[in-house]
Every structure is written in C-alpha cells, then in structure tokens.
N, CA, C and O atoms as CSV, one atom per row, in Angstrom:
chain,resi,resn,atom,element,x,y,z
A,1,MET,N,N,-15.716,-7.820,13.108
A,1,MET,CA,C,-15.907,-7.356,11.633
A,1,MET,C,C,-16.737,-6.009,11.654
A,1,MET,O,O,-16.471,-5.046,10.935
A,2,LEU,N,N,-17.891,-6.064,12.668
A,2,LEU,CA,C,-18.447,-5.119,12.651
A,2,LEU,C,C,-18.020,-3.320,13.089
A,2,LEU,O,O,-18.475,-2.206,12.826
A,3,LYS,N,N,-16.591,-4.051,14.100
A,3,LYS,CA,C,-15.891,-2.458,14.229
A,3,LYS,C,C,-15.411,-2.020,13.142
A,3,LYS,O,O,-15.337,-0.820,12.877
A,4,LYS,N,N,-14.842,-3.414,12.016
A,4,LYS,CA,C,-13.876,-2.986,11.046
A,4,LYS,C,C,-15.017,-2.029,9.912
A,4,LYS,O,O,-14.969,-1.270,8.945
A,5,LYS,N,N,-15.649,-2.460,10.503
A,5,LYS,CA,C,-16.570,-1.414,9.324
A,5,LYS,C,C,-16.697,-0.161,9.649
A,5,LYS,O,O,-16.562,0.834,8.937
A,6,GLU,N,N,-17.046,-0.274,11.099
A,6,GLU,CA,C,-17.627,1.016,11.363
A,6,GLU,C,C,-15.933,2.200,11.308
A,6,GLU,O,O,-16.207,3.393,11.174
A,7,LYS,N,N,-14.647,1.922,11.387
A,7,LYS,CA,C,-13.873,2.778,11.145
A,7,LYS,C,C,-13.740,2.534,9.992
A,7,LYS,O,O,-12.680,3.042,9.627
A,8,LYS,N,N,-14.314,1.943,9.051
A,8,LYS,CA,C,-13.763,2.184,7.949
A,8,LYS,C,C,-14.985,3.583,7.700
A,8,LYS,O,O,-14.673,4.774,7.687
A,9,THR,N,N,-16.230,3.086,7.542
A,9,THR,CA,C,-16.829,4.255,7.358
A,9,THR,C,C,-15.975,5.679,7.954
A,9,THR,O,O,-15.378,6.570,7.351
A,10,PHE,N,N,-16.221,5.433,9.407
A,10,PHE,CA,C,-15.844,7.128,9.424
A,10,PHE,C,C,-14.619,7.646,8.532
A,10,PHE,O,O,-14.732,8.538,7.691
A,11,GLU,N,N,-13.605,7.064,8.789
A,11,GLU,CA,C,-12.534,6.917,7.637
A,11,GLU,C,C,-13.029,7.578,6.200
A,11,GLU,O,O,-12.674,8.616,5.641
A,12,GLU,N,N,-14.024,6.524,5.816
A,12,GLU,CA,C,-14.759,7.619,4.298
A,12,GLU,C,C,-15.738,8.424,4.138
A,12,GLU,O,O,-15.837,9.053,3.085
A,13,LYS,N,N,-16.619,8.556,5.113
A,13,LYS,CA,C,-16.952,9.748,5.595
A,13,LYS,C,C,-15.855,11.341,5.740
A,13,LYS,O,O,-16.175,12.278,5.008
A,14,ILE,N,N,-14.740,11.506,6.605
A,14,ILE,CA,C,-13.860,12.669,7.319
A,14,ILE,C,C,-13.255,12.046,5.899
A,14,ILE,O,O,-12.070,12.192,5.602
A,15,ARG,N,N,-13.799,11.637,5.415
A,15,ARG,CA,C,-12.187,12.274,3.570
A,15,ARG,C,C,-12.374,12.561,3.190
A,15,ARG,O,O,-11.608,12.988,2.326
A,16,LYS,N,N,-14.353,12.967,3.144
A,16,LYS,CA,C,-14.694,14.184,1.829
A,16,LYS,C,C,-14.671,15.924,2.361
A,16,LYS,O,O,-15.300,16.869,1.886
A,17,ILE,N,N,-13.749,15.896,3.448
A,17,ILE,CA,C,-13.431,17.354,4.396
A,17,ILE,C,C,-11.839,17.653,4.041
A,17,ILE,O,O,-10.807,17.107,3.650
A,18,SER,N,N,-12.340,18.788,4.421
A,18,SER,CA,C,-10.814,19.400,3.865
A,18,SER,C,C,-9.956,18.779,5.447
A,18,SER,O,O,-10.480,18.164,6.375
A,19,ARG,N,N,-8.318,19.269,5.275
A,19,ARG,CA,C,-7.749,17.339,5.984
A,19,ARG,C,C,-8.125,18.345,6.664
A,19,ARG,O,O,-9.261,18.056,7.038
A,20,LYS,N,N,-7.636,20.185,7.367
A,20,LYS,CA,C,-6.982,20.272,8.542
A,20,LYS,C,C,-8.215,19.521,9.612
A,20,LYS,O,O,-8.077,18.995,10.716
A,21,THR,N,N,-9.699,19.775,8.576
A,21,THR,CA,C,-10.696,19.485,9.434
A,21,THR,C,C,-10.685,17.824,10.301
A,21,THR,O,O,-11.029,17.416,11.411
A,22,GLN,N,N,-9.853,17.005,8.588
A,22,GLN,CA,C,-9.413,15.703,9.170
A,22,GLN,C,C,-8.911,15.602,10.268
A,22,GLN,O,O,-9.307,14.790,11.104
A,23,GLU,N,N,-7.775,16.565,10.480
A,23,GLU,CA,C,-6.255,16.452,11.148
A,23,GLU,C,C,-7.408,16.834,12.397
A,23,GLU,O,O,-7.601,15.878,13.148
A,24,ASN,N,N,-8.353,18.328,12.796
A,24,ASN,CA,C,-8.868,17.488,14.144
A,24,ASN,C,C,-9.939,16.744,14.596
A,24,ASN,O,O,-10.247,16.545,15.771
A,25,ILE,N,N,-10.578,16.282,13.443
A,25,ILE,CA,C,-11.591,15.574,13.984
A,25,ILE,C,C,-10.533,14.342,14.664
A,25,ILE,O,O,-10.605,14.108,15.870
A,26,ARG,N,N,-9.538,13.574,13.761
A,26,ARG,CA,C,-9.317,12.414,14.549
A,26,ARG,C,C,-8.550,12.786,15.700
A,26,ARG,O,O,-8.499,11.845,16.491
A,27,ALA,N,N,-7.777,14.061,16.193
A,27,ALA,CA,C,-6.918,14.413,16.358
A,27,ALA,C,C,-8.358,14.909,18.239
A,27,ALA,O,O,-7.965,14.718,19.390
A,28,ALA,N,N,-9.458,15.346,17.988
A,28,ALA,CA,C,-10.454,14.903,18.932
A,28,ALA,C,C,-10.779,13.233,19.517
A,28,ALA,O,O,-10.404,12.918,20.646
A,29,ASN,N,N,-10.976,12.964,19.273
A,29,ASN,CA,C,-10.603,11.221,18.887
A,29,ASN,C,C,-9.900,10.221,19.322
A,29,ASN,O,O,-9.969,9.013,19.551
A,30,ASN,N,N,-8.851,11.559,19.382
A,30,ASN,CA,C,-7.797,9.950,19.929
A,30,ASN,C,C,-7.790,11.041,20.957
A,30,ASN,O,O,-8.750,10.646,21.620
A,31,THR,N,N,-7.500,11.831,21.395
A,31,THR,CA,C,-7.700,12.823,23.716
A,31,THR,C,C,-8.986,12.025,24.309
A,31,THR,O,O,-9.064,11.740,25.504
A,32,PHE,N,N,-9.912,11.718,23.427
A,32,PHE,CA,C,-11.363,10.945,23.891
A,32,PHE,C,C,-11.048,9.748,24.248
A,32,PHE,O,O,-11.594,9.239,25.226
A,33,GLU,N,N,-10.022,9.026,23.448
A,33,GLU,CA,C,-9.747,7.604,23.183
A,33,GLU,C,C,-9.037,7.466,24.720
A,33,GLU,O,O,-9.398,6.882,25.742
A,34,ARG,N,N,-7.563,8.487,24.299
A,34,ARG,CA,C,-7.466,8.321,25.745
A,34,ARG,C,C,-7.303,8.574,26.636
A,34,ARG,O,O,-6.335,8.504,27.393
A,35,PHE,N,N,-9.244,9.282,26.757
A,35,PHE,CA,C,-9.179,9.748,28.479
A,35,PHE,C,C,-9.986,9.066,28.175
A,35,PHE,O,O,-9.244,8.084,28.181
A,36,CYS,N,N,-11.344,8.476,27.759
A,36,CYS,CA,C,-11.747,6.158,28.096
A,36,CYS,C,C,-10.429,5.750,28.284
A,36,CYS,O,O,-10.692,4.897,27.436
A,37,HIS,N,N,-9.250,5.526,28.574
A,37,HIS,CA,C,-8.184,4.673,28.527
A,37,HIS,C,C,-7.953,5.180,30.139
A,37,HIS,O,O,-7.762,4.365,31.041
A,38,GLU,N,N,-7.995,6.444,30.328
A,38,GLU,CA,C,-7.278,6.830,31.818
A,38,GLU,C,C,-8.323,6.764,32.526
A,38,GLU,O,O,-8.214,6.210,33.620
A,39,TYR,N,N,-9.751,7.353,32.078
A,39,TYR,CA,C,-10.680,7.710,33.269
A,39,TYR,C,C,-11.569,6.755,33.731
A,39,TYR,O,O,-12.130,6.851,34.823
A,40,TYR,N,N,-11.845,5.164,32.387
A,40,TYR,CA,C,-13.118,4.523,32.624
A,40,TYR,C,C,-11.842,3.036,32.802
A,40,TYR,O,O,-12.031,2.212,31.907
A,41,ASP,N,N,-10.704,2.660,33.750
A,41,ASP,CA,C,-9.425,2.169,33.841
A,41,ASP,C,C,-8.937,1.248,32.865
A,41,ASP,O,O,-8.953,0.048,33.138
A,42,SER,N,N,-8.569,1.587,31.928
A,42,SER,CA,C,-7.733,1.101,30.553
A,42,SER,C,C,-9.269,0.827,29.827
A,42,SER,O,O,-9.484,1.934,29.335
A,43,ARG,N,N,-10.290,0.091,29.533
A,43,ARG,CA,C,-11.082,0.471,28.640
A,43,ARG,C,C,-11.253,1.526,27.718
A,43,ARG,O,O,-11.367,2.730,27.946
A,44,THR,N,N,-11.257,0.635,26.161
A,44,THR,CA,C,-11.393,2.084,24.791
A,44,THR,C,C,-13.084,2.437,24.917
A,44,THR,O,O,-14.084,2.130,25.566
A,45,LEU,N,N,-12.616,3.322,23.788
A,45,LEU,CA,C,-13.872,3.774,23.515
A,45,LEU,C,C,-14.593,2.417,22.372
A,45,LEU,O,O,-15.823,2.432,22.411
A,46,ASP,N,N,-14.314,1.904,21.929
A,46,ASP,CA,C,-15.664,0.680,21.805
A,46,ASP,C,C,-16.390,0.347,23.121
A,46,ASP,O,O,-17.495,0.711,23.523
A,47,GLN,N,N,-15.320,-0.565,23.760
A,47,GLN,CA,C,-16.057,-0.254,24.862
A,47,GLN,C,C,-17.211,0.268,26.182
A,47,GLN,O,O,-17.978,-0.203,27.022
A,48,ILE,N,N,-16.678,1.594,25.646
A,48,ILE,CA,C,-17.976,2.456,26.776
A,48,ILE,C,C,-19.013,2.642,26.229
A,48,ILE,O,O,-20.121,2.709,26.761
A,49,PHE,N,N,-18.530,2.828,24.185
A,49,PHE,CA,C,-19.519,3.000,23.965
A,49,PHE,C,C,-21.037,1.582,23.358
A,49,PHE,O,O,-22.239,1.668,23.107
A,50,GLU,N,N,-19.995,0.449,23.374
A,50,GLU,CA,C,-20.242,-0.482,23.632
A,50,GLU,C,C,-21.832,-0.550,25.316
A,50,GLU,O,O,-23.058,-0.659,25.333
A,51,GLU,N,N,-20.711,-0.403,26.392
A,51,GLU,CA,C,-21.538,-0.203,27.048
A,51,GLU,C,C,-23.511,0.625,27.537
A,51,GLU,O,O,-24.500,0.268,28.178
A,52,LEU,N,N,-22.943,2.153,26.492
A,52,LEU,CA,C,-23.730,2.962,26.947
A,52,LEU,C,C,-25.013,2.359,26.514
A,52,LEU,O,O,-26.067,2.397,27.151
A,53,SER,N,N,-24.736,1.586,24.928
A,53,SER,CA,C,-25.889,0.797,23.607
A,53,SER,C,C,-26.567,-0.112,24.312
A,53,SER,O,O,-27.634,-0.579,23.913
A,54,LEU,N,N,-25.993,-0.450,25.448
A,54,LEU,CA,C,-26.859,-1.161,26.451
A,54,LEU,C,C,-27.891,-0.662,27.240
A,54,LEU,O,O,-28.808,-1.206,27.856
A,55,LEU,N,N,-27.555,0.445,27.094
A,55,LEU,CA,C,-28.413,1.494,27.935
A,55,LEU,C,C,-29.654,2.019,27.437
A,55,LEU,O,O,-29.806,2.190,26.227
A,56,LYS,N,N,-30.966,2.413,28.651
A,56,LYS,CA,C,-32.121,2.319,27.240
A,56,LYS,C,C,-32.683,3.752,27.848
A,56,LYS,O,O,-32.331,4.024,28.995
A,57,GLY,N,N,-33.418,4.555,27.240
A,57,GLY,CA,C,-34.006,5.923,27.151
A,57,GLY,C,C,-33.463,6.989,28.182
A,57,GLY,O,O,-32.580,7.820,27.971
A,58,ASP,N,N,-34.177,6.786,29.337
A,58,ASP,CA,C,-33.633,8.279,29.809
A,58,ASP,C,C,-31.747,7.891,30.579
A,58,ASP,O,O,-30.699,8.521,30.445
A,59,GLU,N,N,-32.029,6.751,31.259
A,59,GLU,CA,C,-30.962,6.405,31.373
A,59,GLU,C,C,-29.418,6.298,30.913
A,59,GLU,O,O,-28.492,6.532,31.689
A,60,GLN,N,N,-29.185,5.794,29.123
A,60,GLN,CA,C,-28.735,5.938,28.095
A,60,GLN,C,C,-28.755,7.491,28.640
A,60,GLN,O,O,-28.509,7.655,29.835
A,61,ILE,N,N,-28.978,8.399,27.989
A,61,ILE,CA,C,-28.480,9.697,27.613
A,61,ILE,C,C,-27.713,9.895,28.294
A,61,ILE,O,O,-26.549,10.233,28.080
A,62,GLU,N,N,-28.628,9.585,29.898
A,62,GLU,CA,C,-27.760,10.472,31.623
A,62,GLU,C,C,-26.040,10.189,31.283
A,62,GLU,O,O,-25.036,10.884,31.123
A,63,ALA,N,N,-26.383,8.767,31.285
A,63,ALA,CA,C,-25.213,7.751,31.093
A,63,ALA,C,C,-24.278,8.689,29.399
A,63,ALA,O,O,-23.136,8.261,29.231
A,64,SER,N,N,-24.472,9.161,28.945
A,64,SER,CA,C,-24.082,9.577,27.670
A,64,SER,C,C,-23.060,11.256,28.055
A,64,SER,O,O,-21.966,11.666,27.666
A,65,SER,N,N,-24.032,11.771,28.908
A,65,SER,CA,C,-23.611,13.124,29.167
A,65,SER,C,C,-23.241,13.318,30.215
A,65,SER,O,O,-23.177,14.433,30.733
A,66,GLU,N,N,-22.957,12.376,30.679
A,66,GLU,CA,C,-22.292,12.468,31.985
A,66,GLU,C,C,-20.546,11.916,31.210
A,66,GLU,O,O,-19.682,12.793,31.230
A,67,VAL,N,N,-20.329,11.157,30.871
A,67,VAL,CA,C,-19.805,10.079,29.922
A,67,VAL,C,C,-19.048,11.616,29.175
A,67,VAL,O,O,-17.849,11.817,28.980
A,68,LEU,N,N,-19.655,12.093,29.018
A,68,LEU,CA,C,-19.272,13.497,27.489
A,68,LEU,C,C,-18.125,14.433,28.799
A,68,LEU,O,O,-16.898,14.477,28.889
A,69,GLN,N,N,-19.451,15.195,29.812
A,69,GLN,CA,C,-19.326,16.382,30.978
A,69,GLN,C,C,-17.400,16.075,31.144
A,69,GLN,O,O,-16.367,16.645,30.794
A,70,ASN,N,N,-17.835,14.698,31.971
A,70,ASN,CA,C,-16.453,14.132,32.464
A,70,ASN,C,C,-15.111,14.559,31.112
A,70,ASN,O,O,-13.963,14.987,31.235
A,71,TRP,N,N,-15.564,14.360,30.441
A,71,TRP,CA,C,-14.324,14.477,29.351
A,71,TRP,C,C,-14.084,15.670,29.357
A,71,TRP,O,O,-12.952,16.119,29.539
A,72,ILE,N,N,-15.280,16.485,29.126
A,72,ILE,CA,C,-14.678,17.943,29.452
A,72,ILE,C,C,-13.655,18.284,30.744
A,72,ILE,O,O,-12.424,18.294,30.724
A,73,ASP,N,N,-14.516,18.547,31.827
A,73,ASP,CA,C,-13.747,18.298,32.924
A,73,ASP,C,C,-12.843,18.440,33.613
A,73,ASP,O,O,-12.738,17.769,34.640
C-alpha cells in the first residue's frame, strides 16, 4: 500500500511541471531502475532504497553515495 502511495505522490508532483521535464524525470528514473536491476543482481529500485533506509548515519550516506557514483560511472 505504501509503495502505491509513493508512486502516486511522485506522479502527482511531476504532473505540475512541463511535459518535457516530466519525460526527462521519467527517463532518468527508468535508467536508474535498469541500472539497479543489472548492477545489483536483479533487485528493484524499491529494494535498493529499502536496504538504504535500514542503514543509519554515515553508513547510510556512504552507501547512498556509492550507489549514485556507481550509476554515474
């Protein structure tokens, strides 16, 4: 139920901006989703964020930074 609400809220938030910006945001989201699936053994974006949410403090910051850096690389 929470996942549906989060996705709905995401869609509601981006609905208020230009269509081109919405397309770019969705494209980036899709690219990141594919990256998570390929790089992290078929895990979904939601699973990665769930795992990151279990970490605390500096460990969470470091792990989040590592995920984003791996995506960029």
